N, C-alpha and C positions, 0 to 999 in steps of 0.2 A: 361883475364879480359875484353877484348873487347867483346867477345861473350856473357858473362854474362850480361853486361849492355844492350846490344843489345836485347837480348831474354827478359830481364825484362822489357824494355820499351815497346816492342809490346804486351806483355801479358796484359798491361793495356791500349792499344790503340783500338780504333775502327777498325773494319775491313771492287769496282765496276769493261758502261763498254764497251768498246772494248779493255779493258785490256791495257790501257796505263795510266801512270801517269805522269803528266807534271810538270816539273821543272819550277819555275818562272824566272830563270836566262836567260838573253838575251845577246848574244855576237854579236856586230855590225858586219856586213859582212858575217856572217856564212850562208852558204847554205848547205841543205842536201837532200838526196833522201832516202826513208825509205820504207821497207817492213815489215809488222808485221801481226800477226794474232793469231788464236786459233783453237783447235780442241777439240771437246767434246767427252767423252766417258761416256755412261749412259745406265742404264738398260731399258729405254723407247726408243722404236723404233724412236719416232718423234724427239727425241733429240740426240740419239747416232750417232756418225760420222759426226754431222753437224760441219761445219768449216766456218770461216769468214777471209777475207784478206783485208788489208788496204794498199793502195799505196799512199805515202805521199811526197810532196815536200815543203820545208820550207826555208824562207829567212828572215834575220834580217836586216831591213831597218837602224835602229839606234841602239844605246846602250840600248834602252828601248822598242822598238817596233818591233814585228816580225809577219809575216803572213804565213799561211799555207794553202795548198789545199789538200784535202783528197778525195780518191776515195774507196768507200766500196763495196765489192763484197762478197756475202754469198752463201753458198750451204746448204740448209735446205732440209727437207723431201719432201716439195711440190714445192720448188723453186730452182732447181739446178743452180748453178752459176749465180745468180740474181744480177744485178746491183742495190744495195740497196739504196745507197744515195750518194751525193757529198757534202762535207763540205768545207765552205770558213771560216777561223779562223783568228782572230787577238788577239794578247797578248801584254799587256802594263805592264811593270815592274814598280811598284809604290814604291818599298822599295828596298834598296841595302846597307846593312851593312856588317860588317866583317864576321859574322856568321849567317846572317839571310837575306832573300829575299822574297818579296811578289809580286804578279801580279794579274792583272784582265784579264779575258779571255772571249771573245765573239765569238760564231760561228752561222752561218746560214746554215741549212742542208737541201739541196734540195732532198726531198725523192721521190724515183721512184718506191718503192715496194708497191703493194697491194693497190694503190689508197689513201694512208695515207696522212695526212697534213704533210707540212714541219714542221721543228723544229727550235727553237731558244734555244741556250744553253749558260748559263752563269756560269763561274767558278771563285772562289777565290783560288789561289795557294799560298802556303807558303813552305818555306824550312829553316831548321835549319841545320848547317853543319860546319865541320872543315876538317882537313886533313885526319882524320881517320873515321869519322861517318857522316851519314846524315839522315834526317827525313823529308820527303815530304808528304804534305797532300793537297788533292784536294776536295773542296766543290763544288758540282755540281747541278745546277738547270736547268731543261729542260721543254719546253712547246711546244705542237703542235700549229701551226698557219695555217690560210687559211680556205677555205670553208669546207674542209673535216676534219678539226681538231677535236680532241675528247679529254676528260680529262682536268685535270688541271695541274699545275707545279709539277713536280716530284723533289725528292731529292735524290742524291747519294752521297757517301763518299768513297774516296780512300786514302789509306795510304801506304807508302813505307819506311822501315827502313832498312839501308844498312850499311855495314862495308867495307871500302875500302881495297883491296889488302889482303883479309883474306886467300885466297887459293893460295898457291904456290907464295905468294907476287905478284900476278899479276892478280887475278881474284877476283871481288867484290861478296860478298854474301849479300842477302837481303831477308827479310820477307816482303810480301805485302798482302793487302787485299782489296776487292771491295765489296761495299754494295749498293743495291738499296732498298730503303725503301718504295717506291711507292709515291703516291700524298701527298704533304704537307697538304692539307685540310683533309686528312683522311688516314694516314699511314696504310699499310697492317699489318695485324697480322704477328708475326714473321714467321710462317710457309710458308706464301706466299710472304715474302720478299726474295730477292736474295742476299746470303752471300757466297763469296768464299775467302779462304785464302791459302796462300802457300808460296813457295820460288822461288827465282830467282838467277841465276849466270850470270855475265855479265863482258865483258872486252873490250879492244880496242887495236888497233896498228895502226902505221902510216907507209905508204908506198909511196914514191914519192910525199911527201907533201900532200897526201890524208889520212884522218883518217877513219878507218874502225872500226864500233862498232858492238857488237852482244850481245844477251841476250836470254836465254831460261829459262823457269820456269814451275812449276807445281802448280796447284790450286785444292783445295778440297772444294766441296759444302757443306754448313752446313744445308741447308734446302731443302725441296722437290721441291721448285721453281727453285733451281739452279741445274746446270749439276753436276753429281757426281764427275767427274774428268775432268780437262781441262789442255791441254798442250798449252803453250803461247810461242811466239817467236817474236824476233825484230831484224832486220839487217839493218844497216844504214851506208851510205856513206857521209862523211862530209868533206867540204873544205871551204876555205875563198878566 
């Protein structure tokens, strides 16, 4: 019954990216270190085997405010192991109810790749959840700034629908999707938009008062602008 509800909901959901979907929930005193990334498989040489890695540290200053620092490293056809950008992020939780949470997110991205402009990024995050199910959505707005900036504000949308402890009563299973629509002032036609959807499994365990979390997943591209296949992963160490 859980699985029927879960799949039905996602069928009617929209389906971005360095492939992280942010929860709006903030836990005071939480600190974490994270490595996540993705690996593309595609029939185009310029896309095939490209991979991206993010090293992140996060700290929750209060019960509603947390900060994150991210270092992005990418390996593309023309830029092997390039230090792409550094992000400084802040998240403020603005809603906290029994089965719903919402947050605002702001990031300034110092871009070091290819002389491009820096980026500012705004997100609205929400989550509906109970002990068995969860639905997380991220609404993402991004714009280049500075002397070398180009283009106008872009819009991305991410969704993650998951069932807790669905596999062996210890592994969560979820369907997730990432969409990049292009500039708000002039959305790209569908074939030029980036849409990927797929599934993810994740779990966690505690050892010596430190919590370890892992997640791996697969995404399939829906358009020519998207990589045909993408493997994603996330490994996190969390403590208070």
